[in-house]
VOSEDREN-394596 format. One record per residue (C-alpha): residue in three letters; x, y, z. Coordinates in steps of 0.001 Angstrom, whole numbers, plus 500000, padded with zeros to 6 digits. Each point is the difference from the previous one (the first is absolute). Example, Ala and Ser with C-alpha at 12.3 -4.5 7.8 and 13.67 -1.06 7.14 Angstrom:
ALA512300495500507800 SER501370503440499340 
***
This chain:
GLY862799595836397937 ARG498608502292502456 GLY496059499445498962 CYS497396500660502463 PRO499199498526502657 PRO497373497787500374 GLU497153501262500534 MET500771503011498046 GLY499601499961496044 SER503474500989497921 CYS499529503599500356 GLY500519499828503872 SER496166500800500948 ARG497939498225501333 ALA498163497214498162 SER496432500621500794 GLY500533504134499298 CYS502448500014497693 PRO499312502776498066 ARG501940499054496913 SER498534496328499776 CYS503002498142499355 ALA499839497132496930 SER502679497629502066 PRO500294499890504269 ARG503345498724499312 ARG501376501721497020 ARG503220502092500540 ARG499997503544500164 GLN501444502049497205 PRO503726502406500842 LEU498776503536499817 ALA501470501390497333 SER499068497356497755 SER496298500714500944 LEU500369503959499833 LEU501749499897496372 ALA497294497007498550 LEU496833502396500922 PRO501346503050497863 LEU500255497211497368 ARG496392498303500551 LEU498698503052499866 PHE501113501346496662 ALA498867496791498662 ALA496781500965500958 ARG500126503496499167 GLY502578500248497246 PRO502977502792500583 PRO498860503791501232 TRP501419500760496160 ALA497372497886498634 VAL497296501565497971 PRO496707499153501629 PRO497499498256497364 ALA496595502509499146 GLN497340499507501600 THR496209500861499535 PRO498515502219502627 ARG497497499397501667 PRO496742501147499825 PRO498449501563503448 PRO497837498557502313 PRO496451500446499500 ALA498727503173502121 ALA498069499043503075 PRO496313500852499470 ALA499012502864502122 ALA497899499384503579 PRO496636501690499043 ASP499448502949502584 THR497201498655502560 ARG499326503922501912 MET496644501143500201 VAL500333503034498494 THR497892502156502471 ARG498423503405500246 ALA503023501212502033 ARG502497498484497937 ALA498752502275497622 GLY500302503410501466 ILE495865499833500484 HIS499244501340503658 CYS496835501212499660 PRO496743498267500637 SER498687497920496702 LEU497373501575498413 ARG497696496944499522 TYR498913499877503210 SER498138502475501979 ARG501771502028502994 ASP497946497661503030 GLU500946496986497871 TYR503669500702499589 VAL500159501002504066 LEU498213496612500460 ALA502570497708498366 ALA502912501178501054 SER498760500566503694 ALA499419495658499169 ALA504291499649499547 GLU502541501003503013 PRO499025503933500670 SER502715502381499201 PRO502332500706502408 ILE499618503613502171 PRO501795502332497679 ALA502992501929501685 SER499303503078497874 ALA497121501929498165 ARG502396499445496783 ALA500191496390500243 ALA495905499772500608 LEU499885502545496456 ARG501424496716499009 ASP497882497198501476 PRO496363499954498206 HIS498447498681502988 TRP501218502586502340 LEU499660502957496980 ALA496321498659500100 ALA499766500651504040 MET501527503609499474 GLN497366500538496581 GLU497540499411502791 GLU500548502835502832 PHE500707502652497177 ASP496977499159498824 ALA498383500066503430 LEU502073502976500793 GLN498447501883496410 ARG496493499150500321 ASN499740501284504211 ARG501515502977498145 THR502731500250502825 TRP502246502824498622 THR499629502436497674 LEU504145501459497866 VAL500985502619500994 PRO503222502014499482 ARG502945499558502847 PRO499128502510502919 PRO502613501920500607 ARG501432499171503737 ALA496850497033500281 ASN500984496979502179 VAL499298497454497218 ILE500332496275501382 THR501025497191498113 GLY499102496300499717 LYS500764496659499035 TRP497861496890498806 VAL499216497226502516 PHE499331496677499268 ARG498299497045501340 HIS499375496085499394 LYS495564500592500912 THR499904496118500885 ARG496293498406501145 SER499637497918503114 ASP501603496624498844 GLY503319502482498905 SER499331499500496207 LEU500360503232498687 GLU497062502010499011 ARG501200502905498676 TYR503362502298499057 LYS499322503417501973 ALA502096502872498956 ARG499690503068501959 TRP500534503936499832 VAL501386501317503339 VAL501553502886500339 ARG502856501378503009 GLY497648500902502548 PHE502741500903502353 ARG501302502749497833 GLN496740501974501045 ARG500257502881502506 ALA497762500191502945 GLY497590503664499117 VAL500603499711496052 ASP499513497049498729 PHE498147498583502541 THR497594500529503825 GLU498069497306501513 THR500987496340499645 PHE497978497734502423 ALA497494497389498555 PRO498459497234501370 VAL500159496920499513 VAL497251497623501606 LYS500821498003503608 PRO500560495719499948 GLY497122499890502449 THR497898501729498749 ILE500146497747496624 ARG499931496838502336 THR496441501348501576 VAL498173501097496532 LEU501262496298498695 GLN498189498154502702 LEU496745502279500013 ALA500197499274496341 VAL500680495840500056 SER496982500325502945 ARG497319501582497741 GLY500956498324496891 TRP501006502951498513 PRO501996499372496625 VAL503394501937500386 HIS502071500769496826 GLN503538502346499736 MET500340502274497039 ASP503461501689498733 VAL500556503871499162 SER501759499808496853 ASN502697503387500815 ALA498024500766502732 PHE503204502670500487 LEU499045501961497232 HIS496630500687500687 GLY500847502427502190 HIS499908503851499454 LEU502662502304501378 GLU499922503346501693 GLU503983500620499706 GLN501881501041496964 VAL501993496606499268 TYR502442499761496968 CYS501975496965498606 GLU501511498586497437 GLN498617498512497176 PRO500090496050500256 THR503327498595498359 GLY499364498197496959 PHE496793502078498882 VAL501009503584499628 ASP498157501653498271 ALA501625500734496168 SER498983503030499294 LEU500348501382503524 PRO503233498174501595 GLY501332503291501884 HIS496513500057502095 VAL498425498572503603 CYS497043498678501324 LEU498007502648502308 LEU497944497388501597 SER496153500230500330 ARG499697496743501752 SER501553497649503078 LEU503226497716498121 TYR501556496996502072 GLY502992500993502541 LEU498496503727500302 LYS499918500597504107 GLN496548501446499728 ALA498690497056497540 PRO497915497685502870 ARG498336503113501249 ALA498893501557496603 TRP498704496704498979 TYR497873499027503298 GLN498563503639500064 ARG498581499228496483 ILE498473496098500691 ALA498574501328502864 GLY498288503120498703 PHE498842497687497412 LEU498447497240502696 GLN498457502691501491 THR498181501082497161 LEU498555496433499587 GLY499001500215503534 PHE502289498485502326 SER501706501373502888 VAL502977499876501548 THR500287497646503457 ARG501312502303503073 SER501750497049501022 ASP502070499333496562 ALA500378502774497972 SER500683496863497067 LEU496598498377500396 PHE496935501289497966 VAL496225498855501249 TYR496852500159497444 ARG496915500104502163 HIS496778500792497612 GLY496826498317501831 ASP500498496123499760 THR503075500504498026 THR503353499547501658 ALA503381500207498473 TYR503796499889501336 LEU503146501156497954 LEU503411499876500990 LEU502961501660498722 TYR503271499937500321 VAL502235501910497171 ASP498370498270497184 ASP498559497148500757 ILE496510499552500667 ILE497896497772502738 LEU496597500276498530 THR497140498410501812 ALA495830500526500294 SER496903498387500975 SER498952498867496643 ALA501588499432496824 ALA498100501879498299 VAL501169503292502037 LEU503846499178499774 GLN499365499259495764 GLN498884503862499925 ILE502897501363502518 THR502569497979497613 LEU498317501937497030 ARG499760503851501091 LEU503889499252501313 ARG500996498694496805 ASP498435502919498258 GLU502239502567501460 PHE503313497784501116 ALA501619497470497414 ILE499043497362502724 LYS500456495953499034 ASP497814497679501687 LEU501878497196501687 GLY496265498098500972 ALA500375498182503719 LEU502121500859502403 HIS502653497983499757 TYR503595501589499930 PHE500434502795501843 LEU502972501905501399 GLY502359497125499714 ILE496869498235502353 GLU498539497010498207 VAL496211499760500865 VAL498660495904499395 ARG496013500444500228 ARG498968496648502048 PRO495860499366500638 ASP500435500875503393 GLY502154503752499682 PHE503324500921498589 PHE503841498670500571 LEU502583502675499781 HIS503717499147499304 GLN503398501128498828 GLN501335496557498663 LYS501450501790497037 TYR500947502993501917 ALA502101497738502896 HIS501185498153496968 GLU501592502741498407 LEU501544501297503527 LEU501974496883500605 GLU501438500060496614 ARG500682503715500780 ALA501904498759502921 GLY501505497332498711 MET498358497035502885 LEU498042498600497210 ASN501658496444500745 CYS500525500709503814 HIS498425497511502679 PRO496914500619501639 VAL499192501035503586 ALA496772499452502005 THR499961503158501226 PRO500854503639499264 VAL502149501076502887 ASP501452497987503077 THR499967499694503591 LYS502937501875501072 ALA499953503513501425 LYS499334503136497727 VAL503114501454498237 SER501654502916500705 ALA501020502696497823 LEU503495500478500915 GLU500225495415499097 GLY502478498931497367 SER502148501829497340 PRO498702502457497634 ALA498105498366497219 SER501959499454497159 ASP497200501428497550 ALA497795502520501437 PRO498226501113497647 PHE499023496077498921 TYR498364499518503580 ARG497538502836499279 SER499053499170496955 ILE499120496295500887 VAL498605501015503643 GLY497239502369497843 ALA499043497371497913 LEU499131498313503319 GLN498231502456501024 TYR497670499826497018 LEU499405496389500098 THR498680500837503617 LEU496674500389498067 THR499383496957500465 ARG501555497983502049 PRO499313501132503445 ASP502269497798500986 LEU502995501778499035 GLN498898503332501555 TYR501904500154503694 ALA503406497787498369 VAL500331502894496892 GLN498804502820502483 GLN503863498821502401 VAL501802500056496999 CYS498494503663498753 LEU501771501301502890 HIS503103499951499107 MET499920501429496317 HIS502431502864500624 ALA502669497911501377 PRO499998496151499138 ARG502176497481501364 ASP500881496598499095 SER497425498643503092 HIS497049501823498490 TRP500791499069496518 THR499807496413501379 LEU496441500462501587 VAL499122501308496442 LYS501154496080498435 ARG498017498711502454 ILE496993501656499295 LEU500911498860496572 ARG500616496715500377 TYR496658499656501890 ILE498464501672496740 ARG501582497084497684 GLY497619497849501690 THR497008501291500407 MET499726502180496428 THR496122498605500334 LEU498712501320502383 GLY497670503587499802 LEU497015501482501298 THR496332498372500271 LEU497224502316500037 THR496855498073500732 ALA496509501051498766 SER497658499896503371 THR496772501564500698 SER501601501202503520 LEU502347503011499309 GLU500547500944503885 MET503614501063501110 MET502428499239502505 ALA503843500213501177 TYR502855498915501392 SER502674502070501477 ASP503405498583501205 ALA503598501695501152 ASP503136498703501893 TRP501393502272502856 ALA503361501680499506 GLY500921497029496368 CYS502533503128498486 PRO503481499505501565 ASP501204503249498810 THR496840501944501211 ARG497763498133502373 ARG497059500509497738 SER497112497834499479 THR498349498478496913 SER496854500131499585 GLY497716498434497717 TYR496416498973499572 CYS497655498597496925 VAL496259500689499040 TYR497029497831498671 LEU497516500414497926 GLY497616497354500332 PRO502325496776499790 SER502757502086497550 LEU502921501500501116 VAL499993503496498573 SER502642502313502001 TRP502681499211502164 SER503994501789501148 SER502819499168501807 LYS501267503604500912 ARG502852500728502892 GLN498585502736502815 PRO500955503986499217 THR501083499900504323 VAL501820497441502425 SER496720498470502322 ARG500631499831503863 SER498094496272500323 SER498363497409497843 ALA496760501304500564 GLU500861503639498747 ALA501692498126497146 GLU496533497642499316 TYR497934503095500816 ARG501523501710497269 ALA499786496710497276 VAL496462500398500981 ALA499292503750499134 ASN501911500011496858 ALA497419496399498502 VAL496628502675501579 ALA501399502356497542 GLU500119497949497204 CYS496728498270500574 THR498709503913500239 TRP500719501104496588 LEU499275496269498715 ARG496602500576501041 GLN499441503674498676 LEU501552498455497410 LEU496963497851500224 GLN497551502375499968 GLU501189501918497103 LEU499648496923497895 HIS496118500258500859 HIS500069496823502966 ASP498670499647502825 VAL502216499332502921 SER497820499701503571 GLN501506497737502247 ALA502982501399501521 THR503832498435498995 VAL501257497792503145 VAL503979500478500108 TYR501792497086502005 CYS503099500345502130 ASP501659497403502295 ASN501165502714502609 VAL497517500260502742 SER501336503415500883 ALA499473501536496215 VAL496827498920500250 TYR498881501241503224 LEU501810503461498849 SER497642499645497277 
***
């Protein structure tokens, strides 16, 4: 008959893969009709006919329910809807325990800050300080008065190693809405010069004097106002009994145009009552002289450096200042204006490593390849070379930050001065120069300035200049550096205001700038009661300029 092939089973499939598993590989195939008829009969024999009544079946019991998984989630105060500080801890302990964890992010609005216990505590501390100083008086809103608004500003205060120190909230008014002649008149307030800071530190380390740093809490709140200024009540702290009243300011607030001037006049007047005198060389340097007792005080807004001839005098002055202002004595000088100060046996070492790291991170060049020099040997770049920069504000921001880095890095002065010439209209070629400086900083982040103690504090200066170096204006660039003993205390790199007709003229202008700086430093030393008996020697590498001098 027609059986399966030898390699097939009886069902026609391959023997190795037959799904029906034929009983015999040589069995004859049944006709199709008989197979279809036999299938229902076999089904009926097994199940019975469709009209047959099925036997009664005993219902099966339902399977037992699986045990519920235990809830292992921790019940926290936030999940329970509790957002206020715990009463079992004091306020300082609560803030300390919260600071040890991950810091809360800076809130985007005052409403978000009021829901965070960390920022709420900082806002309450700022508001309490305003109330203690009697900063304002609530009065009905005057008709047609210029009532300025304000906002909360939040910031993380960090230590020199980058760890969180505390949360800081500040109520700042919008001073740009003030009107000249109505809300303010004079606004100028002096700040201490970098050369003054280095000179005072050099004298202190050479004499072995103790140097302390201080911080004035809410410094601008101590200044008295002479004008009538109205502002709104702080957001989140509006007086419930007088919600429609406004604040008539009797003390200055952060954001006011005259706030820095009012604070300076307040502290300068108090220091004069203590016996300090303001120097003519620097209005932010105060000198105390009584017999053999001498003290120097440097003021930069709310940061103070105080050094005295003895620890007892320093402690006495600190106590007098603390009685008048909310001053915190931060101990020996270690971190001032973003400058880290390391005390060594032979002097001070000033560096800005943390600031340089933050600058590289902001510029996106933290992982760049370092180079050995801040500038190359090619000719200077023209102001019109290349296409306009795609992000001019970012260029100005980075270059402005580089200027602050030159406080302890004289090796960057010339390179930064060159890129500062194009702040008004930066181009791609100028940004290439900035990136070269950043790559140099990446490899030299640990460099800084050393102030070495010395018994001999003679002054020497060095000057130099190029000739017609600017490719656009053909003006020259002059530079100088001044040493006080073995330490560098002042330096500059600046483009000359006019065109020099010869290299001798350019060099002579550079010498004149160096001599002017030396004259100012000599006057400063005299006001610091340091004897300057010897003449200052200025070195210049141009014979014609030397003969002209």
